[in-house]
C-alpha positions as CSV (number, residue, x, y, z in Angstrom):
1,M,55.4,167.2,120.1
2,T,58.1,165.5,121.5
3,T,61.1,165.7,119.1
4,K,64.6,163.3,118.8
5,T,66.8,166.1,119.7
6,E,64.7,166.5,123.1
7,T,64.4,163.2,123.5
8,A,68.2,162.6,123.7
9,P,69.4,164.5,126.2
10,R,66.7,163.0,129.0
11,S,68.0,160.1,128.0
12,S,71.1,160.9,128.8
13,R,70.3,162.4,132.2
14,R,68.2,159.1,133.1
15,A,71.8,157.0,132.3
16,G,74.2,159.8,134.1
17,G,71.9,159.1,137.0
18,R,71.9,155.7,137.1
19,E,75.6,156.1,136.9
20,A,75.9,158.3,139.9
21,R,73.6,155.9,141.6
22,K,75.9,153.0,141.2
23,A,79.1,154.8,141.9
24,L,77.2,156.1,145.1
25,R,76.2,152.1,146.1
26,A,79.5,151.1,145.3
27,A,81.3,153.4,147.8
28,P,82.0,152.2,151.1
29,L,80.6,153.6,154.4
30,A,81.2,154.3,157.6
31,E,80.0,151.8,159.9
32,A,77.6,153.7,161.8
33,S,76.1,155.1,158.9
34,R,75.4,151.7,156.9
35,P,71.8,150.7,157.1
36,I,71.9,147.6,159.4
37,R,75.2,146.5,161.5
38,A,75.6,144.5,164.5
39,G,74.3,145.4,168.0
40,L,71.4,147.8,166.3
41,S,68.7,148.6,169.3
42,G,65.4,146.5,169.7
43,G,62.7,146.4,172.3
44,R,59.8,147.9,170.3
45,Y,57.9,144.4,170.5
46,K,56.7,143.4,174.0
47,P,54.5,140.3,174.0
48,L,54.3,141.0,178.1
49,T,52.9,143.3,179.8
50,D,54.0,145.2,182.7
51,A,52.1,143.7,185.2
52,E,52.6,140.2,183.4
53,V,56.6,140.2,183.6
54,Q,56.0,141.2,187.7
55,R,53.8,138.3,187.9
56,I,56.4,136.0,186.1
57,H,58.9,137.4,188.0
58,E,57.1,136.8,191.5
59,A,56.7,133.5,189.7
60,V,60.4,132.8,189.4
61,L,61.1,133.7,193.2
62,Q,58.4,131.2,194.6
63,I,59.9,128.1,192.0
64,L,63.3,129.0,193.4
65,D,62.6,130.0,197.2
66,E,60.0,127.1,197.6
67,I,61.7,124.0,194.9
68,G,64.9,124.8,194.6
69,L,67.3,123.1,192.3
70,S,68.6,119.5,192.9
71,L,71.8,117.7,191.8
72,A,74.2,120.1,192.1
73,P,78.2,119.0,192.7
74,E,79.8,119.4,195.8
75,S,82.1,122.5,194.8
76,G,78.9,123.9,194.0
77,I,77.2,123.2,196.9
78,K,80.2,124.9,198.9
79,A,80.4,128.0,196.9
80,M,76.4,128.9,196.2
81,T,75.8,128.0,200.1
82,A,78.7,130.1,201.0
83,Y,76.8,133.0,199.2
84,G,73.6,132.7,200.8
85,A,71.9,129.8,198.9
86,V,70.5,126.9,201.3
87,Y,71.2,123.4,201.1
88,N,68.4,120.5,202.2
89,E,70.2,117.4,203.3
90,E,67.2,115.7,203.3
91,D,66.0,116.1,199.6
92,G,69.1,117.5,197.6
93,R,68.0,120.2,196.2
94,L,69.6,124.1,196.8
95,R,67.3,126.6,197.6
96,F,67.7,130.5,196.7
97,P,65.8,133.0,198.9
98,R,64.9,136.6,197.1
99,A,67.9,137.9,199.0
100,V,69.9,135.5,197.4
101,V,68.9,136.5,193.9
102,E,68.9,139.8,194.3
103,K,72.3,139.7,195.3
104,A,73.4,137.9,192.5
105,L,71.4,140.3,190.4
106,K,73.5,143.1,191.9
107,D,76.8,141.5,191.4
108,A,76.0,140.8,187.6
109,N,78.5,142.6,185.0
110,R,76.2,144.3,182.5
111,N,78.7,145.6,180.4
112,L,80.8,142.7,179.2
113,T,82.1,142.3,175.8
114,L,82.6,139.6,173.6
115,H,85.4,139.8,171.8
116,G,86.3,139.1,168.4
117,R,90.0,137.4,167.3
118,D,89.9,140.6,165.5
119,P,88.5,143.5,167.4
120,K,86.4,145.0,164.5
121,H,84.3,142.3,165.4
122,D,83.5,142.9,169.5
123,L,80.0,142.7,170.4
124,H,78.8,144.7,173.4
125,P,75.3,143.0,174.5
126,G,73.9,144.4,176.8
127,G,70.9,147.3,176.8
128,H,68.6,146.7,174.0
129,R,71.5,145.9,171.5
130,V,70.7,142.9,169.1
131,H,73.3,140.3,167.5
132,Y,72.8,137.3,165.2
133,G,75.0,134.6,164.8
134,T,75.2,130.5,164.8
135,A,74.8,127.9,167.4
136,G,73.4,124.3,167.8
137,A,75.2,121.1,167.6
138,A,73.5,119.2,164.7
139,V,74.8,116.0,163.7
140,H,74.0,116.4,160.1
141,I,75.3,118.3,157.2
142,A,72.3,119.5,155.2
143,N,73.4,118.5,151.5
144,I,71.7,120.6,149.2
145,E,73.5,119.1,146.4
146,T,72.7,115.3,146.7
147,G,69.2,115.8,148.7
148,E,70.6,113.8,151.1
149,Y,71.2,114.4,155.2
150,D,75.0,113.4,155.5
151,E,76.6,113.2,159.3
152,S,78.3,116.1,160.2
153,T,82.5,116.2,159.9
154,L,85.1,118.6,161.5
155,A,85.5,120.0,157.6
156,D,81.4,120.7,157.5
157,L,82.7,123.1,160.4
158,Y,85.5,124.5,159.7
159,S,83.6,125.2,156.2
160,A,80.8,126.8,158.4
161,A,83.3,129.2,160.2
162,K,85.3,130.1,157.4
163,I,81.8,130.9,155.8
164,T,80.6,133.4,158.5
165,D,83.5,135.1,158.2
166,H,82.4,136.5,155.1
167,L,78.7,137.1,156.5
168,D,78.0,140.8,157.7
169,N,74.5,140.1,159.2
170,V,75.8,137.2,161.0
171,H,77.9,139.0,164.1
172,F,79.4,135.4,166.0
173,F,79.8,132.0,165.5
174,Q,79.2,129.6,168.0
175,R,79.4,125.3,167.3
176,C,77.0,124.8,165.2
177,M,78.1,121.3,164.2
178,V,79.3,118.0,165.9
179,A,82.1,116.3,164.2
180,R,80.8,113.0,163.7
181,D,83.8,112.1,162.2
182,L,85.7,112.0,165.9
183,T,84.7,109.5,168.6
184,D,87.1,110.7,171.1
185,N,85.4,113.6,172.9
186,R,88.7,115.5,174.1
187,E,89.7,115.6,170.5
188,M,86.3,116.4,169.6
189,D,86.4,119.4,172.0
190,I,90.0,120.2,170.8
191,N,89.4,120.3,167.4
192,T,85.9,122.2,167.9
193,L,87.8,125.0,169.0
194,Y,90.7,125.1,166.8
195,A,88.3,124.8,163.8
196,S,86.3,127.2,164.8
197,I,89.3,129.7,165.6
198,M,91.0,128.6,161.6
199,G,88.0,129.7,160.1
200,T,86.8,133.2,161.6
201,T,87.9,136.2,163.5
202,K,84.5,136.8,164.5
203,H,83.8,136.1,168.3
204,I,83.0,132.2,168.8
205,G,81.4,130.2,171.4
206,T,82.1,126.3,171.7
207,S,80.8,123.9,174.8
208,F,82.9,121.7,176.5
209,T,82.3,117.8,177.7
210,E,84.6,117.9,181.0
211,E,86.6,120.0,183.0
212,V,89.9,118.4,182.0
213,F,89.6,119.3,178.3
214,A,88.0,122.1,178.9
215,A,91.3,123.6,181.0
216,E,93.3,121.9,177.7
217,C,91.7,124.0,175.8
218,I,92.2,127.0,177.5
219,E,95.6,126.2,177.7
220,M,95.5,126.6,173.7
221,L,93.6,129.0,173.7
222,H,96.8,130.8,175.7
223,T,99.2,129.8,173.4
224,I,96.9,131.1,170.0
225,A,96.4,134.5,172.3
226,G,100.0,134.7,172.4
227,G,100.3,133.9,176.9
228,E,97.6,134.0,179.4
229,E,97.3,138.0,180.2
230,A,96.4,138.4,176.4
231,W,93.9,136.1,176.7
232,R,92.5,136.9,179.9
233,A,92.3,140.6,178.2
234,R,90.7,140.0,175.4
235,P,89.2,136.3,175.8
236,F,87.5,135.8,172.1
237,V,86.0,132.4,173.1
238,S,82.8,132.3,175.3
239,N,81.6,128.5,176.9
240,S,78.0,127.6,175.7
241,N,77.3,125.7,178.8
242,C,74.1,123.8,180.0
243,F,74.0,123.7,183.8
244,V,70.7,122.3,184.2
245,V,68.9,119.3,183.1
246,P,65.8,120.8,182.9
247,P,63.1,120.6,185.0
248,L,65.2,122.3,187.6
249,K,68.3,120.2,188.0
250,F,71.9,120.5,187.9
251,A,74.0,118.8,185.4
252,T,77.0,118.5,187.2
253,E,79.9,117.6,184.6
254,S,79.0,121.2,182.6
255,C,78.7,122.9,185.9
256,E,82.3,122.0,186.8
257,V,83.2,122.9,183.3
258,M,81.7,126.4,183.9
259,E,83.6,126.5,187.3
260,T,86.7,125.9,185.2
261,C,86.1,128.6,182.6
262,I,84.8,131.5,185.1
263,R,88.1,131.0,186.3
264,A,89.7,131.0,183.1
265,G,88.2,134.6,182.3
266,M,86.3,133.3,179.8
267,P,82.4,134.4,179.3
268,V,79.9,131.8,179.9
269,L,76.4,131.6,178.5
270,L,74.2,129.8,181.0
271,L,71.8,127.8,179.2
272,S,68.7,126.4,180.2
273,A,66.7,124.8,177.4
274,G,63.5,123.1,178.3
275,Q,61.0,122.1,175.9
276,A,57.8,123.2,176.4
277,G,54.9,120.2,177.1
278,A,57.9,118.0,178.2
279,T,60.7,119.0,180.3
280,A,59.1,122.6,181.0
281,P,55.1,123.0,181.4
282,A,52.9,123.3,178.9
283,P,52.0,127.1,179.2
284,L,54.1,129.0,177.7
285,A,54.3,131.6,180.3
286,A,55.0,128.8,182.9
287,T,57.4,127.7,180.4
288,V,59.5,131.3,181.0
289,A,58.9,131.2,184.6
290,Q,60.7,127.9,184.8
291,A,63.5,128.8,182.4
292,V,64.0,132.0,184.3
293,A,64.5,130.5,187.4
294,E,67.1,127.9,186.1
295,C,69.2,130.9,184.7
296,L,68.7,133.0,187.9
297,A,69.8,130.0,189.6
298,G,73.3,129.8,187.0
299,L,73.5,133.3,187.9
300,V,74.2,132.7,191.5
301,Y,76.4,129.8,191.0
302,V,78.3,132.2,188.7
303,Q,78.6,135.3,190.9
304,S,79.4,132.6,194.0
305,I,82.6,131.8,192.0
306,K,83.8,135.1,190.6
307,P,81.5,138.1,191.0
308,G,80.9,140.2,188.3
309,A,82.4,137.3,186.1
310,P,80.9,137.3,182.3
311,A,78.0,135.5,181.9
312,I,74.5,135.6,179.4
313,F,71.3,135.2,180.4
314,G,70.5,132.1,178.4
315,T,66.5,131.8,179.0
316,W,66.5,128.7,175.4
317,P,63.5,127.2,176.1
318,F,61.8,124.8,172.5
319,V,58.5,123.9,171.8
320,S,57.1,120.6,171.3
321,D,54.2,119.7,168.9
322,L,52.2,118.4,171.5
323,R,50.7,115.8,169.3
324,T,54.1,113.7,168.7
325,G,56.5,114.8,171.1
326,A,58.5,116.4,168.1
327,M,60.4,119.5,168.4
328,C,59.1,122.9,166.6
329,G,61.6,125.1,166.3
330,G,60.1,127.5,163.7
331,S,56.4,127.6,165.3
332,G,55.2,131.2,166.5
333,E,55.1,129.6,170.3
334,Q,59.2,129.5,169.8
335,A,59.0,132.9,168.8
336,L,57.0,134.2,171.7
337,L,58.7,131.8,174.5
338,T,62.1,133.8,172.8
339,S,60.9,137.1,172.6
340,A,59.5,136.5,176.3
341,C,62.7,135.6,177.5
342,A,64.0,138.2,176.1
343,Q,61.9,140.8,178.0
344,M,62.3,139.3,181.1
345,G,65.9,139.0,180.4
346,R,65.6,143.2,179.8
347,H,63.8,143.5,183.1
348,Y,66.6,142.0,184.8
349,D,68.9,144.6,183.0
350,L,70.7,141.1,182.3
351,P,73.0,140.5,178.7
352,T,70.2,137.7,176.8
353,G,70.5,135.1,174.6
354,A,68.3,132.8,173.5
355,A,67.6,131.0,170.6
356,G,66.0,132.0,167.1
357,G,65.7,131.2,163.2
358,M,65.4,127.8,164.1
359,A,63.8,125.8,160.7
360,D,61.7,122.3,161.3
361,A,61.9,122.3,157.5
362,K,64.7,119.7,156.0
363,F,66.2,122.6,153.5
364,P,66.1,126.0,152.3
365,D,62.7,126.3,150.6
366,A,59.5,128.5,151.8
367,Q,58.7,126.8,154.7
368,S,62.2,127.5,156.0
369,G,62.3,131.0,154.8
370,A,59.0,131.6,157.0
371,E,59.9,129.9,160.1
372,H,63.7,131.6,160.0
373,G,61.9,134.9,159.1
374,V,59.2,135.0,161.9
375,T,61.4,133.5,164.8
376,S,64.3,136.0,163.7
377,V,62.8,139.5,163.6
378,M,60.9,138.5,166.8
379,A,63.4,138.1,168.5
380,G,65.5,141.2,167.3
381,L,62.5,143.6,167.4
382,A,61.7,142.3,171.2
383,G,65.5,143.4,171.7
384,L,67.3,140.2,172.2
385,N,71.0,140.2,172.5
386,M,72.2,137.8,171.1
387,V,70.1,135.8,168.9
388,Y,71.7,132.2,168.2
389,E,71.2,129.4,166.0
390,S,69.6,132.4,163.6
391,A,71.3,130.7,160.6
392,G,71.6,127.9,158.6
393,M,69.5,125.7,160.9
394,Y,67.4,123.1,159.9
395,A,65.1,120.3,160.7
396,S,64.5,120.9,164.3
397,L,68.8,121.5,165.0
398,L,69.3,118.3,164.0
399,G,70.6,119.4,160.3
400,F,73.0,122.4,159.3
401,S,72.6,124.1,155.5
402,L,75.9,125.9,154.4
403,E,73.9,127.3,151.5
404,G,71.1,128.0,154.0
405,L,73.6,130.1,155.8
406,I,74.8,131.8,153.2
407,L,71.1,132.4,152.2
408,D,70.0,133.5,155.2
409,N,72.8,136.2,155.8
410,D,70.0,138.1,153.3
411,M,67.0,137.5,155.9
412,L,68.8,138.4,158.7
413,G,69.6,141.8,157.0
414,Q,66.2,142.6,156.6
415,C,65.4,141.6,160.1
416,L,68.1,144.0,161.2
417,R,66.3,146.9,159.2
418,C,63.4,145.8,160.8
419,V,65.1,146.2,164.4
420,R,66.7,149.5,163.3
421,G,62.9,150.9,163.0
422,I,62.2,154.4,161.6
423,E,63.7,157.5,162.5
424,V,61.7,160.6,162.9
425,T,63.9,163.7,162.6
426,D,63.2,167.4,160.9
427,E,65.4,165.9,158.3
428,N,63.7,162.7,157.3
429,L,60.2,164.5,157.8
430,D,60.9,167.8,155.7
431,I,57.7,168.7,154.1
432,G,59.2,171.5,152.0
433,R,60.8,168.8,150.1
434,I,57.7,167.4,149.4
435,K,56.4,170.7,148.3
436,D,59.2,171.1,146.2
437,V,58.4,168.4,144.5
438,C,54.7,168.6,144.1
439,I,54.6,172.0,143.2
440,G,56.4,173.1,140.3
441,G,58.9,170.0,141.0
442,P,59.2,167.3,138.8
443,G,56.3,165.1,140.2
444,H,58.7,162.7,141.5
445,Y,61.8,161.8,143.9
446,L,64.0,159.8,141.9
447,G,67.3,161.4,141.5
448,S,66.6,164.1,144.1
449,D,69.6,164.7,146.7
450,Q,67.6,163.7,149.5
451,T,66.8,160.7,147.6
452,L,70.8,160.0,146.5
453,S,71.9,160.5,149.9
454,M,69.5,158.2,151.7
455,M,69.8,154.9,149.2
456,Q,72.8,153.4,150.7
457,T,72.0,154.5,154.5
458,E,68.3,154.4,154.8
459,Y,67.8,151.0,152.4
460,F,69.3,147.4,153.1
461,Y,70.3,145.8,150.1
462,P,70.5,142.1,149.8
463,D,73.1,140.0,148.1
464,M,71.2,137.1,147.0
465,S,67.8,137.7,147.1
466,D,66.3,138.4,143.4
467,R,63.9,141.3,143.1
468,S,64.3,141.3,139.1
469,S,61.4,142.0,137.3
470,P,59.6,139.1,135.6
471,K,60.8,140.2,132.3
472,E,64.7,140.7,133.3
473,W,64.7,137.2,134.9
474,L,64.0,135.6,131.9
475,E,66.0,137.7,130.0
476,L,68.9,136.5,132.8
477,G,68.4,133.3,131.9
478,K,66.1,132.7,135.2
479,P,68.6,132.4,137.6
480,D,67.8,130.2,140.7
481,L,68.4,130.7,144.4
482,I,69.5,127.6,145.1
483,K,71.9,127.4,142.5
484,N,73.2,130.4,143.0
485,A,74.4,129.6,146.5
486,I,75.9,126.8,145.8
487,A,78.1,128.5,143.9
488,K,78.4,131.2,146.1
489,K,79.6,128.3,148.9
490,Y,82.0,127.4,146.7
491,E,83.4,131.2,145.7
492,I,84.0,131.6,149.6
493,L,85.6,127.8,150.3
494,G,87.9,128.9,147.2
495,M,88.9,132.4,149.2
496,P,92.5,132.5,151.0
497,D,92.2,131.6,155.4
498,R,92.0,134.9,156.6
499,A,91.5,133.4,159.8
500,A,94.1,131.1,159.9
501,L,97.0,131.4,162.6
502,S,100.2,132.3,161.9
503,P,102.6,129.1,161.0
504,E,104.8,129.2,163.8
505,I,101.7,129.5,166.1
506,D,99.8,126.9,164.6
507,A,102.7,124.6,164.8
508,A,103.2,125.2,168.4
509,V,99.6,124.1,168.9
510,R,100.1,121.2,166.7
511,E,102.7,119.7,168.9
512,R,100.4,120.1,171.7
513,F,97.3,118.9,170.6
514,P,96.0,116.4,168.9
515,I,94.9,118.2,165.7
516,R,92.9,116.5,162.8
517,L,92.1,119.4,160.6
518,P,94.7,119.4,157.6
519,V,97.6,121.6,157.6
520,P,96.6,124.8,156.0
521,A,97.6,124.8,152.3
């Protein structure tokens, strides 16, 4: 019979074990020991066989050689023909023989760094290394507190950047909303860049409407970085560039912007965004082939301007609901397209970027959770280097949710844990430990040295998600995930602006450029 004097010490030991586990979890970990982090290696999932990859590659070469692309600007025609492309004046198309494509692949930069303003946020796309971040051009803020879709503003964009700066699993910030309160394109480009920089020290991606606006923004970056030389040493902003208008047409103004950015030392995301069944073929294989062909043409363009310039292979095809023509970014087809494009990029050993984590749902709910999770985890498992639009994006890229951004940080943590996979080592597969527990041992692994030592290094613990039992949940007052996300939003936005520029640099920027974001308090 168990006595009271026997029971008390056991209770004490259990309590002591809980306290030890709590202390262990609270202790900071070295970056390399964390269970998840930026740049984990994916690539275990391959939607295409090696033979299928080769067939798509051959189709891509045929598209570039026989069809080519039209509407290149004069500067681009001059550069690319000097590099080896062939221009036909009769149909106005540039064609790319196999040898030219192979030359561009040989010249491509495979060791680029996407710098943060803070070096701890530097990213190294390439290989199978996976990074998740925001992107897009949503024109609405999904206001979860009112249930309405409001026009997005510059202040909303700044808030998204600031929240991103506090989220461990969102590794970079690319412009995710359009500042609809600014109607002048020059002011929009300048202020979009400024608000992003003021919000986060992580790597930033943005777009420019015209070449002259891009040049002004680069001048502003020189001021912020401490001079042109300092900027070129650590370019912490990249240009997201829709250099093509699918199918197979160059976008003149975007190409001119791209040339300016390349010469200024700014990394470029070569973004091809055809929509399957509309501006890309309905068969998914042909959609992949067209996107790859367009991006390889872009790679030739980049190398013809400056061999070895940093560029990301941004095969970014979207999916249509062929019943209505509406975009469906949260679909299984989207997840497959993104994964297949990642695999093609790995075939060429190029730094890759594509869209994942979009939702067709309008607000954070069961539908959005499923859509975000499926598309994000498949992109990561496929080894996509830069997973854009993976947090906060709703309504097929029309709406962005600040609360959704916070909730997606947990979702991306789970995705990263899947990307990391299972390490099979002598230590992790020590049968002797199992024997000690099962034969003459306590019959469980709770409290063992190995369990305690691996609590933080082997397992990911979400910040917002609820793992309490129904009884605990009731005792806690039935905590609501959405209400908690709203509270977390205000908590972060109320924190000091740790990414803000120094008063001197900020004053210099405001004196030279039309900054519309209020002066930091």
